[in-house]
PDB file as gemmi writes it, atoms N, CA and C in Angstrom:
CRYST1    1.000    1.000    1.000  90.00  90.00  90.00 P 1                      
ATOM      1  N   MET A   1      -8.164  -3.810   5.259  1.00  0.00           N  
ATOM      2  CA  MET A   1      -9.212  -2.416   4.855  1.00  0.00           C  
ATOM      3  C   MET A   1      -8.043  -2.646   3.774  1.00  0.00           C  
ATOM      4  N   ALA A   2     -10.033  -2.170   2.548  1.00  0.00           N  
ATOM      5  CA  ALA A   2      -8.685  -2.113   1.247  1.00  0.00           C  
ATOM      6  C   ALA A   2      -7.972  -1.606   0.288  1.00  0.00           C  
ATOM      7  N   GLU A   3      -7.139  -1.847  -0.353  1.00  0.00           N  
ATOM      8  CA  GLU A   3      -6.167  -0.525  -0.776  1.00  0.00           C  
ATOM      9  C   GLU A   3      -6.779  -0.323  -2.609  1.00  0.00           C  
ATOM     10  N   ARG A   4      -6.589   0.353  -2.972  1.00  0.00           N  
ATOM     11  CA  ARG A   4      -7.312   0.308  -4.265  1.00  0.00           C  
ATOM     12  C   ARG A   4      -5.468   0.592  -5.013  1.00  0.00           C  
ATOM     13  N   VAL A   5      -4.320   0.971  -4.275  1.00  0.00           N  
ATOM     14  CA  VAL A   5      -2.885  -0.073  -5.159  1.00  0.00           C  
ATOM     15  C   VAL A   5      -1.838  -0.775  -4.830  1.00  0.00           C  
ATOM     16  N   THR A   6      -1.386  -1.629  -4.770  1.00  0.00           N  
ATOM     17  CA  THR A   6      -1.012  -2.667  -4.243  1.00  0.00           C  
ATOM     18  C   THR A   6       0.626  -3.317  -4.957  1.00  0.00           C  
ATOM     19  N   ALA A   7       0.766  -4.379  -4.874  1.00  0.00           N  
ATOM     20  CA  ALA A   7       2.251  -4.347  -5.488  1.00  0.00           C  
ATOM     21  C   ALA A   7       2.070  -5.764  -5.382  1.00  0.00           C  
ATOM     22  N   THR A   8       2.860  -6.592  -6.192  1.00  0.00           N  
ATOM     23  CA  THR A   8       3.599  -7.893  -5.894  1.00  0.00           C  
ATOM     24  C   THR A   8       5.035  -7.575  -5.027  1.00  0.00           C  
ATOM     25  N   ASP A   9       5.540  -9.055  -4.992  1.00  0.00           N  
ATOM     26  CA  ASP A   9       6.917  -8.437  -4.321  1.00  0.00           C  
ATOM     27  C   ASP A   9       7.991  -8.227  -4.927  1.00  0.00           C  
ATOM     28  N   GLU A  10       7.705  -8.859  -6.451  1.00  0.00           N  
ATOM     29  CA  GLU A  10       8.341  -8.382  -7.332  1.00  0.00           C  
ATOM     30  C   GLU A  10       9.319  -7.063  -7.755  1.00  0.00           C  
ATOM     31  N   ALA A  11       7.801  -7.382  -7.584  1.00  0.00           N  
ATOM     32  CA  ALA A  11       7.878  -5.104  -8.732  1.00  0.00           C  
ATOM     33  C   ALA A  11       7.918  -4.348  -7.718  1.00  0.00           C  
ATOM     34  N   LEU A  12       8.252  -4.693  -5.970  1.00  0.00           N  
ATOM     35  CA  LEU A  12       8.493  -3.714  -4.698  1.00  0.00           C  
ATOM     36  C   LEU A  12       9.913  -4.016  -4.961  1.00  0.00           C  
ATOM     37  N   GLN A  13      10.185  -5.801  -5.317  1.00  0.00           N  
ATOM     38  CA  GLN A  13      11.674  -5.683  -5.108  1.00  0.00           C  
ATOM     39  C   GLN A  13      12.699  -4.643  -6.036  1.00  0.00           C  
ATOM     40  N   LEU A  14      11.921  -4.273  -7.577  1.00  0.00           N  
ATOM     41  CA  LEU A  14      12.170  -4.127  -8.777  1.00  0.00           C  
ATOM     42  C   LEU A  14      12.551  -2.114  -8.250  1.00  0.00           C  
ATOM     43  N   ILE A  15      11.465  -1.815  -7.440  1.00  0.00           N  
ATOM     44  CA  ILE A  15      11.257  -0.409  -7.271  1.00  0.00           C  
ATOM     45  C   ILE A  15      12.061   0.081  -6.474  1.00  0.00           C  
ATOM     46  N   ASN A  16      13.062  -1.070  -5.469  1.00  0.00           N  
ATOM     47  CA  ASN A  16      13.893  -0.698  -4.920  1.00  0.00           C  
ATOM     48  C   ASN A  16      14.780  -0.733  -5.414  1.00  0.00           C  
ATOM     49  N   THR A  17      14.721  -1.633  -6.151  1.00  0.00           N  
ATOM     50  CA  THR A  17      16.749  -1.396  -6.879  1.00  0.00           C  
ATOM     51  C   THR A  17      16.368   0.091  -7.759  1.00  0.00           C  
ATOM     52  N   LEU A  18      15.603   0.369  -8.172  1.00  0.00           N  
ATOM     53  CA  LEU A  18      15.852   1.645  -8.994  1.00  0.00           C  
ATOM     54  C   LEU A  18      15.515   2.849  -7.814  1.00  0.00           C  
ATOM     55  N   LYS A  19      15.123   3.096  -6.590  1.00  0.00           N  
ATOM     56  CA  LYS A  19      15.237   4.332  -5.156  1.00  0.00           C  
ATOM     57  C   LYS A  19      16.920   4.790  -5.405  1.00  0.00           C  
ATOM     58  N   GLU A  20      17.528   3.044  -5.438  1.00  0.00           N  
ATOM     59  CA  GLU A  20      19.867   3.040  -4.875  1.00  0.00           C  
ATOM     60  C   GLU A  20      19.612   3.829  -5.747  1.00  0.00           C  
ATOM     61  N   VAL A  21      19.665   3.728  -8.004  1.00  0.00           N  
ATOM     62  CA  VAL A  21      19.991   4.130  -8.576  1.00  0.00           C  
ATOM     63  C   VAL A  21      19.726   5.477  -8.989  1.00  0.00           C  
ATOM     64  N   HIS A  22      18.014   5.857  -8.901  1.00  0.00           N  
ATOM     65  CA  HIS A  22      17.966   7.508  -8.539  1.00  0.00           C  
ATOM     66  C   HIS A  22      17.151   7.814  -7.818  1.00  0.00           C  
ATOM     67  N   GLY A  23      16.613   7.456  -6.123  1.00  0.00           N  
ATOM     68  CA  GLY A  23      16.362   8.193  -5.775  1.00  0.00           C  
ATOM     69  C   GLY A  23      15.126   7.853  -5.203  1.00  0.00           C  
ATOM     70  N   PRO A  24      14.340   9.455  -4.833  1.00  0.00           N  
ATOM     71  CA  PRO A  24      12.345   8.382  -4.834  1.00  0.00           C  
ATOM     72  C   PRO A  24      11.705   8.676  -5.762  1.00  0.00           C  
ATOM     73  N   LEU A  25      11.113   7.899  -5.767  1.00  0.00           N  
ATOM     74  CA  LEU A  25      10.184   7.773  -7.593  1.00  0.00           C  
ATOM     75  C   LEU A  25       9.244   8.085  -7.279  1.00  0.00           C  
ATOM     76  N   MET A  26       8.470   8.074  -7.870  1.00  0.00           N  
ATOM     77  CA  MET A  26       6.551   8.233  -8.173  1.00  0.00           C  
ATOM     78  C   MET A  26       6.077   7.387  -9.608  1.00  0.00           C  
ATOM     79  N   PHE A  27       5.130   6.807  -9.427  1.00  0.00           N  
ATOM     80  CA  PHE A  27       4.297   6.432 -10.025  1.00  0.00           C  
ATOM     81  C   PHE A  27       2.716   7.097 -10.852  1.00  0.00           C  
ATOM     82  N   HIS A  28       2.725   7.408 -12.467  1.00  0.00           N  
ATOM     83  CA  HIS A  28       1.128   7.680 -12.600  1.00  0.00           C  
ATOM     84  C   HIS A  28       0.801   7.114 -13.760  1.00  0.00           C  
ATOM     85  N   GLN A  29       0.197   6.479 -13.944  1.00  0.00           N  
ATOM     86  CA  GLN A  29      -0.968   5.019 -14.490  1.00  0.00           C  
ATOM     87  C   GLN A  29      -1.026   5.540 -15.861  1.00  0.00           C  
ATOM     88  N   SER A  30      -0.065   6.234 -16.669  1.00  0.00           N  
ATOM     89  CA  SER A  30      -0.631   5.917 -18.447  1.00  0.00           C  
ATOM     90  C   SER A  30      -2.227   6.565 -18.790  1.00  0.00           C  
ATOM     91  N   GLY A  31      -2.292   6.810 -19.598  1.00  0.00           N  
ATOM     92  CA  GLY A  31      -3.645   6.484 -19.759  1.00  0.00           C  
ATOM     93  C   GLY A  31      -3.905   6.766 -21.150  1.00  0.00           C  
ATOM     94  N   GLY A  32      -2.816   5.802 -21.355  1.00  0.00           N  
ATOM     95  CA  GLY A  32      -2.893   5.399 -23.188  1.00  0.00           C  
ATOM     96  C   GLY A  32      -1.836   6.463 -24.186  1.00  0.00           C  
ATOM     97  N   CYS A  33      -1.315   7.119 -24.227  1.00  0.00           N  
ATOM     98  CA  CYS A  33      -1.282   8.243 -25.821  1.00  0.00           C  
ATOM     99  C   CYS A  33      -0.524   7.310 -26.397  1.00  0.00           C  
ATOM    100  N   CYS A  34       1.358   7.030 -25.382  1.00  0.00           N  
ATOM    101  CA  CYS A  34       2.573   5.949 -26.574  1.00  0.00           C  
ATOM    102  C   CYS A  34       2.333   4.980 -26.341  1.00  0.00           C  
ATOM    103  N   ASP A  35       2.124   4.809 -24.918  1.00  0.00           N  
ATOM    104  CA  ASP A  35       3.031   4.271 -23.503  1.00  0.00           C  
ATOM    105  C   ASP A  35       1.887   2.339 -23.566  1.00  0.00           C  
ATOM    106  N   GLY A  36       0.430   3.233 -24.326  1.00  0.00           N  
ATOM    107  CA  GLY A  36      -0.811   2.131 -23.648  1.00  0.00           C  
ATOM    108  C   GLY A  36      -1.065   2.393 -22.474  1.00  0.00           C  
ATOM    109  N   SER A  37      -1.507   1.315 -21.462  1.00  0.00           N  
ATOM    110  CA  SER A  37      -2.249   1.972 -19.891  1.00  0.00           C  
ATOM    111  C   SER A  37      -1.020   1.018 -18.960  1.00  0.00           C  
ATOM    112  N   SER A  38       0.154   1.833 -18.987  1.00  0.00           N  
ATOM    113  CA  SER A  38       0.695   0.920 -18.569  1.00  0.00           C  
ATOM    114  C   SER A  38       1.475   2.221 -16.927  1.00  0.00           C  
ATOM    115  N   PRO A  39       1.397   1.914 -15.891  1.00  0.00           N  
ATOM    116  CA  PRO A  39       2.158   2.312 -14.968  1.00  0.00           C  
ATOM    117  C   PRO A  39       3.506   3.046 -15.653  1.00  0.00           C  
ATOM    118  N   MET A  40       3.627   3.736 -15.139  1.00  0.00           N  
ATOM    119  CA  MET A  40       5.195   4.515 -15.690  1.00  0.00           C  
ATOM    120  C   MET A  40       5.455   5.126 -13.829  1.00  0.00           C  
ATOM    121  N   CYS A  41       7.177   4.983 -14.654  1.00  0.00           N  
ATOM    122  CA  CYS A  41       7.921   4.962 -13.063  1.00  0.00           C  
ATOM    123  C   CYS A  41       8.500   6.580 -12.874  1.00  0.00           C  
ATOM    124  N   TYR A  42       8.934   6.936 -12.521  1.00  0.00           N  
ATOM    125  CA  TYR A  42       9.813   8.742 -12.319  1.00  0.00           C  
ATOM    126  C   TYR A  42      10.423   9.373 -11.101  1.00  0.00           C  
ATOM    127  N   PRO A  43      11.629   9.465 -11.279  1.00  0.00           N  
ATOM    128  CA  PRO A  43      11.830  10.437 -10.793  1.00  0.00           C  
ATOM    129  C   PRO A  43      10.755  11.332  -9.669  1.00  0.00           C  
ATOM    130  N   ARG A  44      11.035  10.811  -8.397  1.00  0.00           N  
ATOM    131  CA  ARG A  44       9.412  12.170  -7.762  1.00  0.00           C  
ATOM    132  C   ARG A  44       9.629  12.961  -8.356  1.00  0.00           C  
ATOM    133  N   TYR A  45      10.929  13.917  -8.503  1.00  0.00           N  
ATOM    134  CA  TYR A  45      10.670  15.338  -8.783  1.00  0.00           C  
ATOM    135  C   TYR A  45      10.565  15.722  -9.796  1.00  0.00           C  
ATOM    136  N   GLU A  46       9.882  15.426 -11.506  1.00  0.00           N  
ATOM    137  CA  GLU A  46      10.171  15.090 -12.614  1.00  0.00           C  
ATOM    138  C   GLU A  46       9.152  15.029 -13.647  1.00  0.00           C  
ATOM    139  N   PHE A  47       7.938  14.394 -12.247  1.00  0.00           N  
ATOM    140  CA  PHE A  47       6.354  14.213 -12.922  1.00  0.00           C  
ATOM    141  C   PHE A  47       5.747  15.158 -11.725  1.00  0.00           C  
ATOM    142  N   ARG A  48       5.000  16.171 -12.404  1.00  0.00           N  
ATOM    143  CA  ARG A  48       4.947  17.484 -12.167  1.00  0.00           C  
ATOM    144  C   ARG A  48       2.700  16.623 -11.483  1.00  0.00           C  
ATOM    145  N   THR A  49       2.404  16.375 -10.548  1.00  0.00           N  
ATOM    146  CA  THR A  49       0.961  16.458 -10.912  1.00  0.00           C  
ATOM    147  C   THR A  49      -0.017  18.141 -10.607  1.00  0.00           C  
ATOM    148  N   GLY A  50      -1.147  17.284 -10.090  1.00  0.00           N  
ATOM    149  CA  GLY A  50      -1.837  18.676  -9.814  1.00  0.00           C  
ATOM    150  C   GLY A  50      -3.487  18.375  -9.840  1.00  0.00           C  
ATOM    151  N   GLU A  51      -4.190  18.757 -10.312  1.00  0.00           N  
ATOM    152  CA  GLU A  51      -6.021  19.087  -9.784  1.00  0.00           C  
ATOM    153  C   GLU A  51      -6.291  17.890  -9.744  1.00  0.00           C  
ATOM    154  N   SER A  52      -5.813  18.267 -11.818  1.00  0.00           N  
ATOM    155  CA  SER A  52      -6.532  16.516 -12.089  1.00  0.00           C  
ATOM    156  C   SER A  52      -5.708  14.820 -12.108  1.00  0.00           C  
ATOM    157  N   ASP A  53      -4.865  15.250 -11.599  1.00  0.00           N  
ATOM    158  CA  ASP A  53      -4.851  14.012 -10.463  1.00  0.00           C  
ATOM    159  C   ASP A  53      -5.090  13.030  -9.048  1.00  0.00           C  
ATOM    160  N   VAL A  54      -5.635  12.539  -8.843  1.00  0.00           N  
ATOM    161  CA  VAL A  54      -5.389  11.373  -7.847  1.00  0.00           C  
ATOM    162  C   VAL A  54      -4.131  10.847  -7.191  1.00  0.00           C  
ATOM    163  N   LEU A  55      -3.987  10.364  -6.132  1.00  0.00           N  
ATOM    164  CA  LEU A  55      -3.338   9.904  -5.179  1.00  0.00           C  
ATOM    165  C   LEU A  55      -4.105   8.469  -4.768  1.00  0.00           C  
ATOM    166  N   LEU A  56      -4.383   7.930  -5.264  1.00  0.00           N  
ATOM    167  CA  LEU A  56      -4.342   6.846  -5.460  1.00  0.00           C  
ATOM    168  C   LEU A  56      -4.074   5.135  -4.151  1.00  0.00           C  
ATOM    169  N   GLY A  57      -2.685   5.445  -4.022  1.00  0.00           N  
ATOM    170  CA  GLY A  57      -2.097   4.804  -2.129  1.00  0.00           C  
ATOM    171  C   GLY A  57      -0.369   4.398  -2.464  1.00  0.00           C  
ATOM    172  N   LYS A  58       0.077   4.228  -2.369  1.00  0.00           N  
ATOM    173  CA  LYS A  58       1.851   4.510  -1.880  1.00  0.00           C  
ATOM    174  C   LYS A  58       1.579   3.021  -1.978  1.00  0.00           C  
ATOM    175  N   LEU A  59       3.048   2.767  -2.938  1.00  0.00           N  
ATOM    176  CA  LEU A  59       3.941   1.529  -3.432  1.00  0.00           C  
ATOM    177  C   LEU A  59       4.605   1.314  -1.954  1.00  0.00           C  
ATOM    178  N   GLY A  60       4.315   1.110  -0.852  1.00  0.00           N  
ATOM    179  CA  GLY A  60       6.086   1.043   0.329  1.00  0.00           C  
ATOM    180  C   GLY A  60       6.174   2.597   0.997  1.00  0.00           C  
ATOM    181  N   ASP A  61       7.191   4.066   0.258  1.00  0.00           N  
ATOM    182  CA  ASP A  61       6.799   5.055   0.492  1.00  0.00           C  
ATOM    183  C   ASP A  61       6.496   6.260  -1.362  1.00  0.00           C  
ATOM    184  N   THR A  62       6.524   4.660  -2.315  1.00  0.00           N  
ATOM    185  CA  THR A  62       6.849   5.956  -3.443  1.00  0.00           C  
ATOM    186  C   THR A  62       4.958   5.918  -3.909  1.00  0.00           C  
ATOM    187  N   PRO A  63       4.277   7.747  -3.570  1.00  0.00           N  
ATOM    188  CA  PRO A  63       3.169   7.592  -4.433  1.00  0.00           C  
ATOM    189  C   PRO A  63       2.403   7.319  -5.253  1.00  0.00           C  
ATOM    190  N   PHE A  64       1.321   6.879  -5.620  1.00  0.00           N  
ATOM    191  CA  PHE A  64       0.942   6.046  -7.175  1.00  0.00           C  
ATOM    192  C   PHE A  64       0.149   7.041  -7.360  1.00  0.00           C  
ATOM    193  N   TYR A  65      -0.438   8.293  -8.700  1.00  0.00           N  
ATOM    194  CA  TYR A  65      -1.090   8.882  -8.789  1.00  0.00           C  
ATOM    195  C   TYR A  65      -1.689   8.137 -10.460  1.00  0.00           C  
ATOM    196  N   MET A  66      -3.026   8.724 -10.899  1.00  0.00           N  
ATOM    197  CA  MET A  66      -3.531   8.563 -11.941  1.00  0.00           C  
ATOM    198  C   MET A  66      -4.340   9.151 -12.178  1.00  0.00           C  
ATOM    199  N   SER A  67      -4.936  10.279 -13.273  1.00  0.00           N  
ATOM    200  CA  SER A  67      -5.993  11.470 -13.906  1.00  0.00           C  
ATOM    201  C   SER A  67      -7.333  11.216 -13.523  1.00  0.00           C  
ATOM    202  N   LYS A  68      -7.549  11.738 -13.259  1.00  0.00           N  
ATOM    203  CA  LYS A  68      -9.453  11.940 -12.643  1.00  0.00           C  
ATOM    204  C   LYS A  68     -10.453  11.177 -13.785  1.00  0.00           C  
ATOM    205  N   ASP A  69      -9.473  12.103 -14.630  1.00  0.00           N  
ATOM    206  CA  ASP A  69     -10.581  10.874 -15.538  1.00  0.00           C  
ATOM    207  C   ASP A  69     -10.560   9.306 -15.343  1.00  0.00           C  
ATOM    208  N   GLN A  70      -9.397   8.882 -15.970  1.00  0.00           N  
ATOM    209  CA  GLN A  70      -9.108   7.832 -15.721  1.00  0.00           C  
ATOM    210  C   GLN A  70      -9.688   6.874 -14.755  1.00  0.00           C  
ATOM    211  N   TYR A  71      -9.351   7.858 -14.065  1.00  0.00           N  
ATOM    212  CA  TYR A  71     -10.102   7.056 -12.382  1.00  0.00           C  
ATOM    213  C   TYR A  71     -10.744   6.332 -12.533  1.00  0.00           C  
ATOM    214  N   GLU A  72     -12.302   7.319 -12.472  1.00  0.00           N  
ATOM    215  CA  GLU A  72     -13.603   7.249 -12.809  1.00  0.00           C  
ATOM    216  C   GLU A  72     -13.706   6.162 -13.152  1.00  0.00           C  
ATOM    217  N   TYR A  73     -13.083   5.489 -14.309  1.00  0.00           N  
ATOM    218  CA  TYR A  73     -13.147   3.974 -15.135  1.00  0.00           C  
ATOM    219  C   TYR A  73     -13.280   3.363 -14.321  1.00  0.00           C  
ATOM    220  N   TRP A  74     -11.599   3.317 -13.806  1.00  0.00           N  
ATOM    221  CA  TRP A  74     -10.867   2.521 -13.152  1.00  0.00           C  
ATOM    222  C   TRP A  74     -11.598   2.115 -10.839  1.00  0.00           C  
ATOM    223  N   LYS A  75     -12.665   2.973 -10.984  1.00  0.00           N  
ATOM    224  CA  LYS A  75     -12.681   3.331  -9.821  1.00  0.00           C  
ATOM    225  C   LYS A  75     -13.205   2.386  -8.743  1.00  0.00           C  
ATOM    226  N   HIS A  76     -13.341   1.172  -8.941  1.00  0.00           N  
ATOM    227  CA  HIS A  76     -14.024  -0.113  -9.185  1.00  0.00           C  
ATOM    228  C   HIS A  76     -13.184  -1.035  -8.838  1.00  0.00           C  
ATOM    229  N   THR A  77     -11.997  -0.728  -8.969  1.00  0.00           N  
ATOM    230  CA  THR A  77     -11.375  -1.814  -9.075  1.00  0.00           C  
ATOM    231  C   THR A  77      -9.290  -1.080  -8.357  1.00  0.00           C  
ATOM    232  N   GLN A  78      -8.873  -2.043  -7.791  1.00  0.00           N  
ATOM    233  CA  GLN A  78      -7.935  -2.140  -7.057  1.00  0.00           C  
ATOM    234  C   GLN A  78      -6.854  -2.466  -8.360  1.00  0.00           C  
ATOM    235  N   LEU A  79      -5.795  -2.201  -8.269  1.00  0.00           N  
ATOM    236  CA  LEU A  79      -4.596  -1.810  -8.850  1.00  0.00           C  
ATOM    237  C   LEU A  79      -3.293  -2.321  -8.691  1.00  0.00           C  
ATOM    238  N   ILE A  80      -3.371  -3.214  -9.268  1.00  0.00           N  
ATOM    239  CA  ILE A  80      -2.157  -4.648  -9.345  1.00  0.00           C  
ATOM    240  C   ILE A  80      -1.137  -4.171  -9.682  1.00  0.00           C  
ATOM    241  N   ILE A  81      -0.325  -3.734  -9.193  1.00  0.00           N  
ATOM    242  CA  ILE A  81       1.744  -3.538 -10.345  1.00  0.00           C  
ATOM    243  C   ILE A  81       2.610  -4.722 -10.298  1.00  0.00           C  
ATOM    244  N   ASP A  82       3.344  -5.743 -11.271  1.00  0.00           N  
ATOM    245  CA  ASP A  82       3.687  -6.816 -11.536  1.00  0.00           C  
ATOM    246  C   ASP A  82       4.303  -6.030 -11.899  1.00  0.00           C  
ATOM    247  N   VAL A  83       5.368  -7.325 -12.361  1.00  0.00           N  
ATOM    248  CA  VAL A  83       6.811  -6.471 -13.019  1.00  0.00           C  
ATOM    249  C   VAL A  83       6.749  -8.251 -13.954  1.00  0.00           C  
ATOM    250  N   VAL A  84       6.906  -7.935 -15.475  1.00  0.00           N  
ATOM    251  CA  VAL A  84       7.320  -8.738 -16.609  1.00  0.00           C  
ATOM    252  C   VAL A  84       8.619  -8.590 -17.039  1.00  0.00           C  
ATOM    253  N   ASP A  85       8.794  -9.279 -17.961  1.00  0.00           N  
ATOM    254  CA  ASP A  85      10.146  -9.526 -18.276  1.00  0.00           C  
ATOM    255  C   ASP A  85       9.225  -8.368 -19.730  1.00  0.00           C  
ATOM    256  N   GLY A  86      10.851  -7.994 -20.451  1.00  0.00           N  
ATOM    257  CA  GLY A  86      10.812  -7.243 -21.699  1.00  0.00           C  
ATOM    258  C   GLY A  86      10.470  -5.446 -21.678  1.00  0.00           C  
ATOM    259  N   ARG A  87      10.115  -4.732 -22.806  1.00  0.00           N  
ATOM    260  CA  ARG A  87      10.872  -3.364 -22.608  1.00  0.00           C  
ATOM    261  C   ARG A  87       8.652  -2.462 -22.428  1.00  0.00           C  
ATOM    262  N   GLY A  88       9.330  -1.799 -21.880  1.00  0.00           N  
ATOM    263  CA  GLY A  88       7.165  -1.190 -20.953  1.00  0.00           C  
ATOM    264  C   GLY A  88       7.669   0.556 -21.468  1.00  0.00           C  
ATOM    265  N   GLY A  89       6.926   1.234 -21.086  1.00  0.00           N  
ATOM    266  CA  GLY A  89       6.841   2.223 -21.220  1.00  0.00           C  
ATOM    267  C   GLY A  89       8.488   3.053 -21.441  1.00  0.00           C  
ATOM    268  N   MET A  90       8.661   3.886 -22.378  1.00  0.00           N  
ATOM    269  CA  MET A  90      10.304   4.009 -23.613  1.00  0.00           C  
ATOM    270  C   MET A  90      10.376   5.668 -22.259  1.00  0.00           C  
ATOM    271  N   PHE A  91      10.169   5.768 -21.585  1.00  0.00           N  
ATOM    272  CA  PHE A  91      10.396   6.924 -20.745  1.00  0.00           C  
ATOM    273  C   PHE A  91      10.128   6.343 -18.840  1.00  0.00           C  
ATOM    274  N   SER A  92       9.723   5.290 -18.835  1.00  0.00           N  
ATOM    275  CA  SER A  92       9.249   4.667 -17.453  1.00  0.00           C  
ATOM    276  C   SER A  92      10.537   4.142 -16.605  1.00  0.00           C  
ATOM    277  N   LEU A  93      11.140   4.062 -15.685  1.00  0.00           N  
ATOM    278  CA  LEU A  93      12.975   4.024 -15.716  1.00  0.00           C  
ATOM    279  C   LEU A  93      12.891   2.888 -15.660  1.00  0.00           C  
ATOM    280  N   GLU A  94      12.403   1.541 -15.320  1.00  0.00           N  
ATOM    281  CA  GLU A  94      12.942  -0.005 -15.345  1.00  0.00           C  
ATOM    282  C   GLU A  94      12.809   0.089 -16.560  1.00  0.00           C  
ATOM    283  N   GLY A  95      12.781   0.183 -17.503  1.00  0.00           N  
ATOM    284  CA  GLY A  95      13.436  -0.145 -19.251  1.00  0.00           C  
ATOM    285  C   GLY A  95      14.855  -1.126 -19.427  1.00  0.00           C  
ATOM    286  N   PRO A  96      15.575  -0.453 -19.205  1.00  0.00           N  
ATOM    287  CA  PRO A  96      16.667  -0.536 -18.931  1.00  0.00           C  
ATOM    288  C   PRO A  96      17.663  -1.931 -18.155  1.00  0.00           C  
ATOM    289  N   GLU A  97      16.201  -2.352 -17.242  1.00  0.00           N  
ATOM    290  CA  GLU A  97      16.545  -3.268 -16.484  1.00  0.00           C  
ATOM    291  C   GLU A  97      15.926  -4.100 -17.088  1.00  0.00           C  
ATOM    292  N   GLY A  98      15.234  -4.052 -17.973  1.00  0.00           N  
ATOM    293  CA  GLY A  98      14.767  -5.162 -18.905  1.00  0.00           C  
ATOM    294  C   GLY A  98      14.030  -6.053 -18.919  1.00  0.00           C  
ATOM    295  N   LYS A  99      12.959  -4.830 -17.394  1.00  0.00           N  
ATOM    296  CA  LYS A  99      12.029  -5.560 -17.247  1.00  0.00           C  
ATOM    297  C   LYS A  99      11.115  -4.053 -17.192  1.00  0.00           C  
ATOM    298  N   ARG A 100       8.982  -4.717 -17.349  1.00  0.00           N  
ATOM    299  CA  ARG A 100       8.040  -4.150 -17.108  1.00  0.00           C  
ATOM    300  C   ARG A 100       7.744  -3.986 -16.111  1.00  0.00           C  
ATOM    301  N   PHE A 101       6.984  -3.196 -15.633  1.00  0.00           N  
ATOM    302  CA  PHE A 101       5.653  -2.573 -14.518  1.00  0.00           C  
ATOM    303  C   PHE A 101       4.341  -3.019 -15.460  1.00  0.00           C  
ATOM    304  N   LEU A 102       3.583  -3.436 -14.893  1.00  0.00           N  
ATOM    305  CA  LEU A 102       2.673  -4.233 -15.226  1.00  0.00           C  
ATOM    306  C   LEU A 102       1.189  -3.943 -14.845  1.00  0.00           C  
ATOM    307  N   THR A 103       0.051  -2.825 -15.023  1.00  0.00           N  
ATOM    308  CA  THR A 103      -0.979  -3.519 -13.860  1.00  0.00           C  
ATOM    309  C   THR A 103      -2.066  -4.161 -14.154  1.00  0.00           C  
ATOM    310  N   ARG A 104      -2.675  -5.224 -13.287  1.00  0.00           N  
ATOM    311  CA  ARG A 104      -3.097  -6.327 -13.311  1.00  0.00           C  
ATOM    312  C   ARG A 104      -4.530  -5.308 -12.434  1.00  0.00           C  
ATOM    313  N   SER A 105      -5.515  -6.010 -12.264  1.00  0.00           N  
ATOM    314  CA  SER A 105      -7.076  -4.707 -12.001  1.00  0.00           C  
ATOM    315  C   SER A 105      -8.018  -6.556 -11.549  1.00  0.00           C  
ATOM    316  N   ARG A 106      -8.106  -5.997 -10.429  1.00  0.00           N  
ATOM    317  CA  ARG A 106      -9.543  -6.723  -9.610  1.00  0.00           C  
ATOM    318  C   ARG A 106     -10.850  -6.084  -8.961  1.00  0.00           C  
ATOM    319  N   VAL A 107     -11.629  -6.477  -9.731  1.00  0.00           N  
ATOM    320  CA  VAL A 107     -13.018  -5.625  -8.953  1.00  0.00           C  
ATOM    321  C   VAL A 107     -12.942  -5.774  -7.557  1.00  0.00           C  
ATOM    322  N   PHE A 108     -12.964  -4.951  -6.701  1.00  0.00           N  
ATOM    323  CA  PHE A 108     -13.428  -4.879  -5.784  1.00  0.00           C  
ATOM    324  C   PHE A 108     -14.465  -5.482  -4.893  1.00  0.00           C  
ATOM    325  N   THR A 109     -14.288  -5.920  -3.855  1.00  0.00           N  
ATOM    326  CA  THR A 109     -15.855  -6.522  -3.345  1.00  0.00           C  
ATOM    327  C   THR A 109     -17.092  -5.646  -2.884  1.00  0.00           C  
ATOM    328  N   GLU A 110     -18.644  -5.522  -3.114  1.00  0.00           N  
ATOM    329  CA  GLU A 110     -18.848  -4.629  -2.222  1.00  0.00           C  
ATOM    330  C   GLU A 110     -18.781  -4.408  -0.906  1.00  0.00           C  
ATOM    331  N   LYS A 111     -17.813  -5.168  -0.336  1.00  0.00           N  
ATOM    332  CA  LYS A 111     -17.735  -5.110   1.249  1.00  0.00           C  
ATOM    333  C   LYS A 111     -16.359  -4.060   1.625  1.00  0.00           C  
ATOM    334  N   GLU A 112     -15.605  -4.410   0.600  1.00  0.00           N  
ATOM    335  CA  GLU A 112     -14.358  -3.174   0.146  1.00  0.00           C  
ATOM    336  C   GLU A 112     -14.149  -1.816  -0.614  1.00  0.00           C  
ATOM    337  N   ARG A 113     -16.029  -1.621  -0.932  1.00  0.00           N  
ATOM    338  CA  ARG A 113     -16.587  -0.071  -2.329  1.00  0.00           C  
ATOM    339  C   ARG A 113     -16.858   0.074  -0.704  1.00  0.00           C  
ATOM    340  N   ALA A 114     -17.780  -0.667   0.231  1.00  0.00           N  
ATOM    341  CA  ALA A 114     -18.112   0.226   1.069  1.00  0.00           C  
ATOM    342  C   ALA A 114     -17.355   0.838   2.041  1.00  0.00           C  
ATOM    343  N   GLU A 115     -16.320   0.433   2.230  1.00  0.00           N  
ATOM    344  CA  GLU A 115     -15.299   0.357   3.196  1.00  0.00           C  
ATOM    345  C   GLU A 115     -14.431   2.021   2.541  1.00  0.00           C  
ATOM    346  N   LEU A 116     -13.944   1.668   1.751  1.00  0.00           N  
ATOM    347  CA  LEU A 116     -13.208   2.865   0.222  1.00  0.00           C  
ATOM    348  C   LEU A 116     -14.321   3.601   0.515  1.00  0.00           C  
ATOM    349  N   ALA A 117     -15.642   3.689   0.072  1.00  0.00           N  
ATOM    350  CA  ALA A 117     -16.379   5.323   0.232  1.00  0.00           C  
ATOM    351  C   ALA A 117     -15.952   5.725   1.841  1.00  0.00           C  
ATOM    352  N   GLU A 118     -16.623   5.303   3.721  1.00  0.00           N  
ATOM    353  CA  GLU A 118     -15.334   5.073   3.932  1.00  0.00           C  
ATOM    354  C   GLU A 118     -15.235   6.914   3.998  1.00  0.00           C  
ATOM    355  N   LEU A 119     -13.696   6.145   3.582  1.00  0.00           N  
ATOM    356  CA  LEU A 119     -13.367   7.824   3.780  1.00  0.00           C  
ATOM    357  C   LEU A 119     -12.828   8.823   3.099  1.00  0.00           C  
TER     358      LEU A 119                                                      
END                                                                             
């Protein structure tokens, strides 16, 4: 079964490191304002989601959200969360680690789109 969001092993390792320091986490795909279009990592209970957000899935036990408007542009793709060296979004928790989360993507196959439509 296709997943709307997944992560590389390196990203999952960094998520686990951040959880040890900050407790439960969550992600919200930035819409582009100050931080470009970046996956932003926050303490789970310090960022409010609402009716204008879509839960794409979980990275381990960490929920990943995106705004509905942005989702309309990305719904045909799988988001693959990765990690690279450097500074990312100034509000995202990984900044002090000298790493930043990065969203890569790939277009779903016809079969995957059909599976996702059944959900």
